[in-house]
N, C-alpha and C positions, 0 to 999 in steps of 0.2 A: 431362455438361453439353452443351446444345445449342449450335449455332453462334451462334444469336441471343444467347445468354447471354454468350458470350465476346467480344463486340465491345467495343472501347474507345471511350468517348464522345469525339468529336472536336471538339465545339463547347463545351468546358468553360468558356472565358472568358465566353461569353454566359450559360451556366448560372449561374456564380458571380455575375455582375452582377445577374441577375434575382433571385437568392436573397438578395443583400446586405442590403436593408432588413429582410427578415424575420429573418435570422440575427442582426442587431444587437439585436433585441428578445428573441429566443428564447434564444440561447446563454447570456447572462449569468444567466438564471433557472435554468439546470441545476445540479444539485447538484455535478457533476463539473467545472464551469467554474472555472478556477484564478484568474482575474483579477477577482474580484468587487470592486465599489467603484470601478472605473475604466471609463470608457466605451470601447466598441469603435469605433475610428476607421476601420476598413476590414479587408478580407480579401485574402489572396493565396493562389493555388491551388498546392498541392504536387503533387497527383495527383487524377485523376477517372476512375472506371471505371464503365461502364454494365453493370449486372448483369441488368437486364431491359430490353428495348427500349421506347422510347416509342411512343405510338399505341394501346396496348392499355388494358385496364381499369386496369392497374397498371404503373407504371414504377419503376425502382429504381436508385439511384446510390450508389456508394461514393466519398466525398470525403475527402481530407486537406487541410485548410485552415489557414492561419495567421491568427490573430486579432490585429490590431495594436491596441495600447493604450498610453497615456502612462504614465510612471512614477508620476505622482501624478494624482488626480482633479480637476485644475484645468486650464483652457485654457492651451495653450502649453507644457505640460510635455514634456520629451523622451520619446521612445518607448523602451521596453525591447525586447529581442529577443522576437519574437512567438512565442507558444505554438502548437503544431500540434495540431489536434483531428481525431479520426476521427468522421465522420458517415455514417450510413446513411439516405439520404433517399428516402422513397417519394413517389410522386405519383399522385393519382387525380382524377377529375372532382369528386367530393365524398366526404367521409368518412362512413362509417356511424357510428352513435352509439357503438359499442364502441371506436372509435378517437379519440373526442373528446379524451382526455388527451394524445394524441400530436401534436395539431395544431401546426404551425409557422406556417402562414399561407396566404393566397391570393396567387398570383403575378400581378402586374399586367402585366408585360412580359417580353420575352425568349423563349427557346425553350419555356418552360413557361407562357406567358401563359394565364390562364384556368383553370389547374389548381390543385389544393390539394396542398400539400406537408406532410409529417409525418415524425416519427421512426419509421422503418420497423421498429425492433425490437419495437414494440408489435403488429405485424401478423404473423399466423401464416405467410403465404406467404413473406415475406422471411426469416424465421427458419428455416423449413424449407429454403430455398435454401442458407443458410450451412452447415447440417449436411450437406446432400447434397454440397456442394463439398468439405467436409472428408472425408467418407466416400470420395469418388472421387478425392481428391488432385488437384483441378482447378487449372488455371492460368487466371485471368481477368484479362486486361490485365496490369498489373504485380503483381497479387496472386498469392501462392503459398499454396495450401491443402495442408498437409503432415500426415502422420500416422505413428503407430507401427503398422506393418503387423501386429504381433503381437497387437494389440488390436482386437476386433470393434466396429464401429459399425453398428448396425442402422438401416435406413431406416424412415420412418414414425413416428418418435417425436414426440409432440405437444409443441410448444414453449410455454413461458409466460415472460413477462418478470418478473424479480424487481423489484418496485416499491419495496422498502425503500431508504432513502438509502444510496448508495454513491459512492465516488470514481471508479467505472467503471460499466459496465452488464453485467448478467448475464442469460442466458437458460437456463432449465432445460428439458431434453428428456426428457419422460416419466419423471421421477424416476431417470434412468439417467446422464445427463451434465449438466454445467453449463458453458456457454461464457461466459468472461469476455472482454469486448471492452474493450480499453484505450481510453480516451477522449482523454487528453492523451498524445501519443506523442512519443518522442524517438528519434533514430537510435542504433544501438549494440546491444550484447548486453543484453537485458533480464533481470534476475535472476528475474522472475516466471516465466520459462520455463527459464532456465539452471539455477537451483538445484533445482527439482523434477525436471528431467531427470537432473541429477547424482545426486540422492538415489535416484531410481528405479534408476539403474545400480548404485548401491551396495547396493540391496536394502532400503533403509529404507522401512518401511511406515507411517511417521507422517505422510506427505505424500501426498495423492492424486496418482498418477503421470499426467503429461500423456498424453492419448490422441491429440490432434491440435492443430495450431496454425496461425495465419495469419501470414504474413510478407509483406514487400514490400522490393524493392531499388530505392532512389530515389537518383539521382545518385551511384551507387556506394556508398551507405551502406545497411546493413540496418535494417529496422524490424520489431519484433514488434508485431502488432496484436491478437492474441487467442489464448487458450489454452482448449482443451476438456479437461476432467478428469472423472473419475467423480463423480457426485453422491452424497454420503453421506446416504442416505435415513434419515430419523428422527433425524438428529443435531441436537444443541442447540448454539446459539452460546454460547461460554463466558461472555460478558457477561450474556446473558439468563438463562443457567443460574444464575450466581452471584446475580443479583438475585432469582430465583425462590426459591432456597434461603434467602437473607436474609429475604425476606418471610415465609417459613414458620418462621424461626428455626432452620433446620437447619444442621448443621455442614457446612462446605465444605472442611475441612482434608484429608480423604481424597482428594477430587477434586483439590485443589491439589497434593498429593504426587504423584499420578499424572501431573498435568500437568508437574511438575518433571522426572519421569523421561522423559516424552515429549520435552521440550525438550532434555534432555541427549542423548537418542538422536539427535536431529536434528543437534545440534552435533558429536557425535563422528563421525557419518557424513560430515558436511561436511568435517571435519578430515582424514578418511581419504582422501576422493576429490578434494579441491581443495587447492592449496598453502596452507601456513601461513607466517607470517613472525614474526620476533622484533622487538619494539619496544624499542629502547634509549633512551638519553637524548635524542637528537635527535628521534626520532619521537614520544616521549611529550611532549616540550616543544611540539611542533607541535600535538598534541591539546589540551594545556592552553591554549595560546594561543587556539585556536578556542573553547574553553569560556569563557575569560575575555572574549573578544570578544563572544560571545553574551550573557553576563551584563551587560556594559556597555550593549549595545544594548537589552536588556530593561529595565534600570533606567531608561533614558531614556524608554522607551515606557510603563512602568507605574510611577508614583510610589510605589505601595504596596510595591514591591520594594526601594526604595532603602535603607531602614534596615537591611536584612539583607545588603546587598552585601558589606561587609567579611568577615562570617562565611562567606558563600558562597564568596568568593574563596579563603578559607583551605582549602576542600576541594580546590580545584584546585592550590593551592600545595603542599599536603601530597603530592599525587601527583607533582608536579614534583620535590619534594625527594627522594622515594625514587628517582626516576630518576637524579637527580644523584649519588646515592650508589652507583649502579651496578646497581640492580635492573632487571630486564627482564621483559617480559610477552609471552606468545604471542598473536598475532592470527590470525584465520581468517575465512572467509566465515560470516556469520550471517544471521538473518532480517532484522534491521534496523528493524523497526517492530512488535515483539511486544507484544501486550496480549491481554486476554481475548476481545475481539472478533475476533481473528485465529486463534481456536481453535474446533474443533468436537469434541463428545463424542458417541459413539454411545450408543444405549440400553444396550449392554452395558458401557459405561464406558471404551471406548478413545478416546484423544485423537488428533486430527490437527491439524497446523499448516497454515495456508493463507495465501495472499496474500503472496508473497515479493517483491513489487515494491519494498519499502522506503519510506522517507518520500518522498512525491511532490514535496515542496518542494526536495529535494536533487537535485543533478545525478546523472546516471547513473554518472559516474566515482566520485562520493562513495559512492553506494549499493553499488558493487561492490568497495569497498576492504575488505581484511581488517581486522577489529576484534576487540577482546577480547570473548569470549562474554558477559562480565558485562554488556555493554550491553543484550543481550536480557533478561537476568535483571532488571536494573534497571527496564526497561520493564514487565515483568510485575508486579513489586512495586508500582510506581506504580498499576497497574491494579487490584490488590486494594484499595489505598487509596481509589480512586475508587468502587469498588463499595460499600465500607463506608460511605462518606458518602452513598450513595443510600438507605440504609435509614432508615425512619421508624417507630419511634424507632431511633436507632443502637444497635448491639449492641457493647458494650465488648469489646475484644480480638479481634474477628473478623478484622480485617486482619492483626494481628500473628500470629495462629494460622495464617492462610493463607500469610503470607510465610515463616514458619518451616517449615511443611510443604513448601512448594514448594522451598525450598533443600535440605531434607533429601532429597526425592525426586530432585532434580538430582544431589546427591552420591552417591546410591546407584548411579547409572549412570556418572557421569563420574569418580568417585573423588575429586572436589574439591568441597568445600562453598564456595559463593561468599562465605559470611560470614567465611571465614578470610582474606579480603583486603579488609578494611573500607575501607581508603583508596581503592582502586580503585572499590569499590561506591559509596562516598559520592560520589565525583566524578561517576560516571555518573548516579546517582540525582538529584544536584543539577542536573546539566545537563538532565535530563529534566523536572524540576519547574520549572525556569526557562522552558523551552519551553512548558509547560502554562500558566504564569502569563500569558504573552503571548497564547497562543491564547484563553484564557478571557476575558481583558480585552477582546479584539477581538470575539469571537463569542458568548460566553455569560457575561456579567458575573455572573449569579447563581451560577455555579460557581466563581468566583474564590477563595472561601474554601477550597476543597478543596486546590489546590496551595499556597496560602499557608500552610496548616497544616503541610504538609511542609517548606516553606521555613523556617519558624520552627524546626523540629526540626533540619534539616540545617545551618542556620547556627550552631547551638550545639553540634553533635555533632562532637567532634574527630576521631572515626573513626581514631585513631592507636593501634594495638596495638603490642605488642612485635613487631618485624619478624622475629624468629627464634624457633623454626625455621620455615622456609618450606615450604609444600606444593608439590607438583609443578605444572607448567603446567596451566591458564593463570594461576595465581597468580604474584606477582612472584618473580624469581629473581636472586640475586647471581651475577655471573660467577665462574667458578672461578679461584682464584689461580694 
């Protein structure tokens, strides 16, 4: 990296002030912006780094900014803690037509007055610069570009921005690597880097191993900003693959069984390489209390849920009841947001799990907590249900066949069939369906019947088998007398 590239931008307050009116309009329109529906009242700067110097045809700035918003979209509402966003801002005199979708706006005043600013990830030169920084292990201002030295990164790979909707941004380099840049960033150890690195050390090949990554150290706290991983060429997204097979009337059970095996391989590798814990009465009661709290909030927000609330609460009470009797469960690190869209399948039929960031709405501490592996299983079972409801006309029994095959495949590797612990499964599937009801009511009302159909089933399913004999962990265990 040249000396010019490594300069730190020193007039950042003026830069942010000049960008403020443009960012207030542009930022809320981005798919990855978390505060939709509430106005942005201002910005504060966390860090600013100059990646290319001003005065040339192209300037480039890496910004971490906090977007301040009220708790409610009405004047006078108190503000909530501001989310921090990672922005890569390019500036030119004028944009060529190919960069029109990247436009942020034209700067009226400040250090960039008269220039045009845009989302630089759309531009080839800035994307090439990021890969070169990762390849050379550069340090640019407060940014640290680090890599696994055992893995080769070739220069000259042609970048292209992935334009499909994502909660972050991704750039593919020559069908060799994919760089995921986290947009909403928080301090701490990010599971999207932590878990794939742990799985790579364990030799698990069901997750693309990180090749390089971007970090920052700000006010004594670490931030993970991006991860470079191998690009799985020709792989199909699990959701799109399922919909394609549904449209053709093809069986998906074989693929679901293989996906179950892949999930279990990841779970068993995580349990080998990272600590596990035992959940007893106190811990399970805390889990149940959280589930009940989410149910009550959801019933307030979505009236259609209220008639089923007593039956849904019984799913959580049944789990608390087993814990009160002395049953325990094993918890470990898991994916945390597993569904068909978080899986890739190669043309040869091999499955990979991706995107270990967890649910972005949860705090980093929550996402890193050990949890029963059945939480991931429940998420995938709900995903099969969603796919089945996307078929027109519906194919009777498709979701049930996929669910059964997935659990069978999981049992082949783990030695434990998740269906042998229906109380725990029902509790986690219920919790997930409640989350889906709230999401669909807010964002996709036409989809609301999908989780509501599961809600009706879960509210009337006792899910209470004879609790003995009990299988080995992670199913519930009685303490030895």
